C-alpha positions as CSV (number, residue, x, y, z in Angstrom):
1,M,23.2,-2.2,-1.4
2,A,26.8,-1.4,-2.6
3,G,27.8,2.3,-3.5
4,S,28.7,5.6,-2.4
5,P,27.7,8.8,-2.6
6,S,29.5,10.9,-5.5
7,D,31.7,13.7,-4.8
8,D,30.2,15.9,-7.5
9,C,29.0,18.9,-5.4
10,G,26.1,19.6,-8.0
11,A,27.6,22.6,-10.1
12,G,25.1,24.2,-12.3
13,G,22.2,26.1,-12.2
14,S,22.0,29.2,-10.2
15,S,24.0,27.5,-7.3
16,N,27.2,28.4,-8.9
17,G,29.0,24.9,-7.8
18,I,28.2,25.7,-3.9
19,C,28.6,22.6,-2.1
20,Q,28.3,23.5,1.8
21,S,31.1,22.3,4.1
22,G,30.4,19.2,6.5
23,K,30.1,15.8,5.4
24,P,27.1,14.5,4.1
25,L,25.9,10.9,5.5
26,T,24.5,8.5,3.3
27,E,23.1,5.2,4.8
28,W,21.6,2.0,3.7
29,K,19.6,-0.6,5.7
30,S,18.8,-4.1,5.1
31,S,15.5,-5.6,6.5
32,E,17.4,-8.7,7.5
33,Q,19.4,-6.4,9.6
34,V,19.9,-6.8,13.6
35,E,19.1,-3.7,15.0
36,N,20.5,-2.4,18.0
37,G,21.6,-6.3,18.8
38,T,17.8,-7.2,18.7
39,P,16.7,-9.7,16.2
40,S,13.6,-9.1,14.1
41,I,10.5,-10.2,16.1
42,S,8.3,-10.3,13.0
43,P,6.5,-13.5,11.1
44,S,8.0,-14.0,7.9
45,Y,5.1,-12.5,5.8
46,W,5.9,-9.0,7.8
47,D,9.4,-8.8,6.9
48,T,9.5,-10.5,3.6
49,D,10.4,-8.3,0.7
50,E,9.4,-10.7,-2.5
51,N,8.7,-14.0,-3.6
52,D,11.3,-16.7,-4.1
53,N,10.7,-17.0,-7.5
54,E,11.0,-13.5,-8.2
55,S,14.2,-11.3,-9.2
56,G,15.3,-7.7,-8.8
57,K,16.3,-5.9,-5.8
58,K,14.4,-5.8,-2.6
59,P,12.6,-2.8,-1.0
60,S,15.5,-2.7,1.6
61,E,18.0,-2.3,-1.3
62,L,16.0,0.3,-2.6
63,F,16.3,2.5,0.6
64,G,18.4,5.0,1.6
65,K,19.3,8.0,4.2
66,F,21.1,11.2,3.4
67,T,22.0,13.9,5.9
68,W,23.2,17.3,4.7
69,R,24.7,19.7,7.2
70,I,24.4,23.3,5.9
71,E,27.4,25.2,7.9
72,K,27.5,29.0,8.1
73,I,24.2,29.0,7.0
74,S,23.8,32.5,8.3
75,Q,26.5,33.4,5.7
76,V,24.4,32.1,2.7
77,N,23.9,34.5,0.2
78,K,23.0,32.4,-2.8
79,R,19.2,32.1,-4.1
80,E,19.9,28.5,-4.2
81,L,21.8,25.7,-2.5
82,R,22.3,22.3,-3.6
83,S,23.7,19.3,-1.9
84,I,26.1,16.7,-3.2
85,V,24.9,14.0,-5.3
86,F,24.0,10.7,-3.5
87,E,23.2,7.5,-4.7
88,V,20.0,5.3,-3.4
89,G,18.3,2.2,-5.1
90,G,20.4,2.8,-8.5
91,Y,19.5,6.2,-8.8
92,K,21.4,9.5,-8.4
93,W,19.8,12.4,-6.2
94,Y,20.3,15.9,-4.7
95,I,18.6,18.0,-2.4
96,L,17.7,21.4,-3.6
97,I,16.9,24.3,-1.0
98,Y,16.1,28.0,-1.4
99,P,16.9,29.7,1.6
100,Q,14.8,32.8,1.1
101,G,12.2,30.8,-0.6
102,C,11.4,29.9,-4.3
103,D,8.7,32.4,-5.5
104,V,7.5,32.9,-1.9
105,H,8.6,35.4,0.9
106,N,9.5,34.3,4.2
107,H,9.6,30.7,3.7
108,L,12.5,27.9,3.5
109,S,11.7,25.8,0.0
110,L,13.1,22.3,-0.4
111,F,12.9,20.0,-3.0
112,L,14.1,16.4,-4.0
113,C,15.7,16.0,-7.7
114,V,16.2,13.2,-9.8
115,A,14.4,11.6,-13.0
116,N,12.9,8.7,-11.8
117,P,9.9,7.4,-9.5
118,D,10.5,7.7,-5.8
119,K,9.0,7.7,-2.4
120,L,10.7,10.5,-0.4
121,R,10.3,12.1,3.2
122,P,12.8,15.3,3.7
123,A,13.2,16.4,7.3
124,V,14.6,19.4,9.1
125,V,16.0,18.3,12.3
126,N,15.6,20.6,15.7
127,K,17.6,20.5,18.7
128,D,14.5,19.3,20.2
129,P,13.2,15.7,18.4
130,K,9.6,16.7,18.9
131,K,9.9,19.7,17.0
132,S,11.8,18.5,13.9
133,K,10.0,19.1,10.7
134,Y,8.6,16.1,8.5
135,S,6.8,15.9,5.2
136,D,6.1,13.0,3.3
137,T,4.9,12.7,-0.6
138,L,4.7,10.1,-3.3
139,H,5.7,11.2,-6.7
140,W,6.8,9.7,-10.1
141,F,9.9,11.6,-11.2
142,W,10.7,11.6,-15.1
143,K,12.4,13.5,-17.9
144,K,9.8,16.8,-17.8
145,E,9.6,16.4,-13.7
146,H,12.6,16.1,-12.3
147,D,12.1,17.5,-9.1
148,W,9.5,17.5,-6.4
149,G,9.1,19.0,-3.1
150,W,7.7,22.4,-1.0
151,K,8.0,25.8,-1.9
152,K,6.7,26.5,1.6
153,F,8.2,23.7,3.8
154,M,9.0,26.0,6.6
155,E,8.4,29.8,7.7
156,L,12.2,31.5,8.3
157,S,10.9,32.6,11.8
158,Q,10.7,28.6,12.7
159,V,14.0,27.9,10.9
160,L,15.6,30.0,13.7
161,D,13.7,28.2,16.5
162,G,16.1,25.5,17.3
163,F,16.8,24.1,13.7
164,V,19.8,26.2,13.0
165,V,22.3,24.9,15.8
166,N,25.8,26.4,16.1
167,D,24.9,28.5,12.6
168,T,24.4,24.8,11.2
169,L,21.0,23.7,9.5
170,V,20.6,19.9,9.2
171,I,18.5,18.6,6.6
172,K,17.5,14.5,6.3
173,A,16.1,12.9,3.2
174,Q,14.9,9.2,3.2
175,V,14.5,8.0,-0.1
176,Q,12.6,4.7,-1.3
177,V,12.4,3.6,-4.8
178,I,9.6,1.7,-5.7
179,R,9.2,-1.1,-8.0
180,E,5.8,-1.1,-9.0
181,K,3.8,-3.8,-10.3
182,K,0.6,-4.6,-12.1
183,S,-0.1,-8.2,-11.5
184,R,-0.1,-8.5,-7.6
185,P,0.2,-6.6,-4.4
186,F,4.2,-5.5,-4.1
187,R,6.4,-4.4,-1.2
188,C,6.9,-1.0,-1.0
189,F,9.2,-0.6,2.0
190,D,12.1,-1.4,3.8
191,C,10.7,-2.7,6.9
192,T,12.0,-0.2,9.3
193,Y,11.0,2.7,7.1
194,R,7.6,1.2,7.0
195,R,7.3,1.0,10.9
196,E,8.1,4.6,10.9
197,L,5.5,5.7,8.4
198,V,3.0,3.4,9.6
199,R,2.8,5.1,13.5
200,V,1.5,8.4,11.1
201,Y,-0.4,6.7,8.6
202,L,-2.2,3.6,10.1
203,T,-5.4,5.5,10.5
204,S,-5.6,6.6,6.9
205,V,-4.8,2.8,5.7
206,E,-7.7,1.7,7.8
207,Q,-10.4,4.1,6.6
208,I,-9.0,3.0,2.9
209,C,-9.7,-0.5,3.8
210,R,-12.8,-0.2,5.9
211,H,-14.4,1.6,2.8
212,S,-13.4,-1.1,0.3
213,I,-14.5,-3.5,3.0
214,E,-18.2,-1.9,3.5
215,E,-18.5,-1.3,0.0
216,R,-17.9,-4.9,-1.1
217,R,-20.4,-6.0,1.8
218,G,-23.4,-3.9,0.5
219,K,-23.2,-5.8,-2.7
220,L,-22.8,-9.1,-1.2
221,G,-25.7,-8.3,1.1
222,K,-28.2,-8.2,-1.7
223,L,-27.1,-12.0,-2.5
224,I,-27.5,-13.1,1.2
225,E,-31.0,-14.1,0.9
226,D,-30.6,-15.9,-2.6
227,K,-31.0,-19.8,-1.9
228,V,-30.0,-20.7,-5.6
229,R,-27.9,-24.1,-5.5
230,W,-24.9,-23.0,-6.9
231,S,-22.4,-25.5,-8.5
232,R,-19.3,-25.0,-6.2
233,N,-16.6,-26.7,-8.1
234,H,-17.2,-24.3,-10.8
235,L,-18.2,-21.3,-9.3
236,S,-16.4,-21.0,-6.0
237,R,-12.7,-20.2,-7.5
238,E,-11.0,-17.5,-9.6
239,K,-7.5,-17.0,-11.1
240,T,-5.3,-15.3,-8.5
241,E,-3.9,-12.9,-11.4
242,V,-7.3,-12.0,-12.4
243,I,-8.3,-10.9,-9.2
244,L,-4.8,-9.4,-8.0
245,K,-4.6,-7.2,-11.0
246,E,-7.8,-5.7,-9.8
247,V,-6.7,-5.3,-6.5
248,V,-3.3,-3.2,-7.6
249,K,-5.7,-1.1,-9.8
250,Q,-8.2,-0.3,-7.1
251,F,-5.5,0.5,-4.0
252,F,-2.3,2.3,-5.5
253,I,-3.1,5.8,-6.1
254,E,-0.5,8.0,-7.6
255,K,0.6,10.9,-5.2
256,E,-1.5,9.1,-2.1
257,V,1.4,8.6,0.5
258,A,-1.2,6.0,2.5
259,S,-1.7,4.1,-0.7
260,T,2.0,2.7,-0.3
261,L,1.5,1.6,3.1
262,V,-1.8,-0.1,2.1
263,M,0.1,-2.1,-0.9
264,D,2.3,-3.4,2.2
265,S,-0.8,-4.2,3.9
266,L,-2.1,-5.9,1.0
267,Y,1.2,-7.5,0.3
268,S,1.3,-9.1,4.1
269,G,-2.3,-10.1,4.2
270,L,-1.8,-12.1,0.9
271,N,1.3,-13.9,2.2
272,M,-0.5,-14.6,5.1
273,L,-3.4,-16.3,3.2
274,E,-0.5,-18.4,1.4
275,S,1.0,-19.2,4.4
276,Q,-2.2,-20.3,6.1
277,S,-3.0,-22.3,2.9
278,I,0.2,-24.0,3.0
279,S,-0.2,-24.9,6.8
280,K,-3.7,-26.4,5.9
281,K,-2.1,-28.8,3.6
282,G,0.3,-30.1,6.4
283,R,3.7,-28.7,4.3
284,A,4.4,-25.9,6.9
285,K,3.9,-24.4,10.1
286,L,2.7,-20.6,10.4
287,L,5.5,-18.7,12.5
288,D,2.8,-16.4,13.9
289,T,2.1,-17.9,16.7
290,E,-1.1,-15.8,17.7
291,E,-4.5,-17.4,16.8
292,T,-5.8,-15.9,13.7
293,P,-9.6,-16.8,12.2
294,D,-10.0,-19.4,9.8
295,P,-9.5,-18.2,6.1
296,M,-12.3,-17.8,4.2
297,V,-10.4,-18.0,1.1
298,S,-7.5,-20.3,0.6
299,I,-4.9,-20.4,-2.2
300,D,-4.4,-23.3,-4.6
301,K,-1.8,-23.3,-7.0
302,D,-2.8,-20.3,-9.3
303,M,-6.4,-20.0,-7.9
304,F,-8.4,-18.3,-5.2
305,V,-10.5,-20.9,-3.6
306,L,-13.4,-20.1,-0.9
307,A,-12.8,-22.1,2.0
308,D,-16.3,-23.5,3.2
309,D,-19.9,-23.6,2.1
310,M,-20.8,-20.3,0.0
311,L,-23.8,-19.2,1.8
312,L,-22.1,-19.9,5.2
313,L,-18.9,-17.8,3.9
314,L,-21.2,-15.0,2.5
315,E,-23.2,-14.6,5.8
316,R,-19.8,-14.9,7.6
317,A,-18.3,-11.9,5.2
318,I,-20.7,-9.7,5.9
319,L,-21.7,-9.9,9.7
320,E,-17.9,-10.8,11.0
321,P,-16.9,-7.7,13.1
322,F,-13.7,-5.7,12.1
323,P,-11.0,-6.0,14.5
324,P,-11.0,-3.4,17.1
325,K,-10.2,0.3,15.5
326,D,-6.8,1.7,16.7
327,E,-7.9,4.3,18.9
328,K,-4.1,5.9,19.2
329,G,-4.7,7.9,15.9
330,R,-2.0,9.9,14.2
331,Q,1.5,9.5,16.3
332,N,4.3,12.2,16.3
333,R,7.6,11.4,15.0
334,T,9.9,12.0,17.8
335,K,13.3,9.9,16.7
336,D,16.4,11.6,16.7
337,E,20.0,10.3,15.6
338,N,20.9,8.4,18.9
339,S,17.1,6.8,19.2
340,G,17.2,5.3,15.5
341,E,14.8,2.8,14.6
342,D,14.8,1.5,18.2
343,F,11.2,1.5,18.6
344,N,9.1,-0.1,21.2
345,K,8.4,-3.9,20.5
346,N,5.0,-4.2,21.4
347,A,4.0,-1.1,19.4
348,I,5.9,-2.6,16.1
349,E,4.4,-5.9,16.6
350,R,0.6,-4.7,17.3
351,D,0.9,-2.0,14.2
352,E,2.4,-5.2,11.9
353,R,0.0,-7.2,12.9
354,R,-2.8,-4.7,12.3
355,L,-1.8,-4.0,8.7
356,T,-1.5,-8.0,7.9
357,E,-5.0,-8.1,9.2
358,L,-6.4,-5.5,7.3
359,G,-4.9,-6.7,4.4
360,R,-6.0,-9.9,4.6
361,R,-9.7,-8.7,5.3
362,C,-9.7,-6.7,2.2
363,V,-8.2,-9.4,-0.1
364,E,-10.6,-11.9,0.9
365,I,-13.8,-9.6,0.8
366,F,-12.2,-8.8,-3.1
367,V,-12.2,-12.6,-3.8
368,F,-15.7,-12.7,-2.5
369,A,-17.1,-9.9,-4.4
370,H,-15.2,-10.7,-7.6
371,I,-16.4,-14.3,-7.5
372,F,-20.3,-13.4,-6.4
373,S,-20.3,-10.4,-8.9
374,K,-18.4,-11.9,-12.0
375,K,-19.7,-15.9,-11.4
376,I,-22.3,-16.5,-9.1
377,E,-24.7,-13.7,-9.9
378,V,-23.9,-13.7,-13.4
379,A,-24.7,-17.3,-13.2
380,H,-27.9,-16.6,-11.2
381,Q,-28.9,-13.8,-13.8
382,E,-28.5,-16.4,-16.7
383,A,-30.7,-19.2,-14.7
384,V,-33.0,-16.5,-14.4
385,A,-33.2,-15.4,-18.0
386,Y,-33.4,-19.3,-18.7
387,K,-36.1,-19.8,-16.3
388,K,-38.1,-16.7,-17.9
389,Q,-37.4,-17.9,-21.3
390,E,-39.1,-21.3,-20.2
391,E,-41.9,-19.6,-19.1
392,L,-42.4,-17.7,-22.1
393,I,-42.1,-20.6,-24.3
394,R,-44.7,-22.6,-21.9
395,E,-47.1,-19.8,-22.3
396,E,-46.7,-19.4,-26.0
397,E,-47.2,-23.2,-26.0
398,A,-50.4,-22.9,-24.0
399,A,-51.5,-20.1,-26.2
400,C,-50.9,-22.2,-29.3
401,Q,-52.6,-25.2,-27.7
402,A,-55.9,-22.8,-26.5
403,E,-56.1,-21.6,-30.4
404,I,-56.1,-25.2,-31.5
405,E,-58.6,-26.2,-29.0
406,Q,-60.9,-23.0,-29.7
407,K,-60.6,-23.9,-33.6
408,T,-61.6,-27.4,-32.9
409,R,-64.8,-26.5,-31.0
410,R,-65.8,-23.9,-34.1
411,I,-65.7,-26.9,-36.4
412,N,-67.6,-29.1,-34.3
413,I,-70.2,-26.3,-33.7
414,C,-70.2,-25.8,-37.7
415,E,-70.9,-29.7,-38.2
């Protein structure tokens, strides 16, 4: 993405045009970059930003970092300070802080200001990277709500504990503009940013996915004893657009940071199913060398199709165990400027594989639940209703026949 921060110091409001000394640093990264001389180790559906037939900026082009160094912080006597304006994702932003708190006492208040939707992660940097203060939030910005942040971001007593070095306070913001779609799962994050967040939120993503899968498994379990002969050609498929709209509506929740990672997980899982479907047809080979289970759902043009006998797949969907749960739980962010995104390769691969597998399972179960509840179960109910109707007709016919026979006997007796 081409662009550079504006020289506007954000004059206005109560900042009185103050722009603290120290050059701000604005960075943009691309998922296609080779970081620290090491090429990407990921399969294509981990790093892919968008489908080939789609246009618009990729998440990697909508992501940026901004570093604000506030020098001589001890001499600041203004109620609020405003950074210079910086640009990320085609929008202009600035950081606003209240050194003595905004409507609160003994706290540093911190806000990111703009007029458009974003995903942000402001941080105050400590000389000890393990103590750096991070906060995440997801927020839609608009004309009447142009700022978002924390009134109680940090107690003032903590600010002095390593955060002010040589009378300088360093504040960093990572901004991810999200390009939302209603029709299908979409990629939310630049890949390096996603890998940073997944170390903290993977447990939450697992909980969301497991809850959804278990809920739909319960509904499918009620059908497992049903041996009605389904018409596979008509009932084992559904249009992708119908199901994927429901997926987005179910999982993308405003103000829930984990939902953005869930959306990335679903995006990778869907791409994995598409890759497996292409591979099965012999047109391409999967880049992921690790063995993956045979898909229960395949994608044929614009249709989701059940990949095997319905009853066998139904039993598998209900009984197949989850992948082993990640027991590491929430991990600390301990990056500093020197380490950058130099994460452990094995950990990156494990987390990405986990996200993709959770997304794939969610999509498959969602397809199952939709086809069985919207098509097969409806067809079964219609068949049951038709059978009951036939039984009622037979009962009525039998009653009429019995009445006719009774009248005939009476006539014979009278004669």
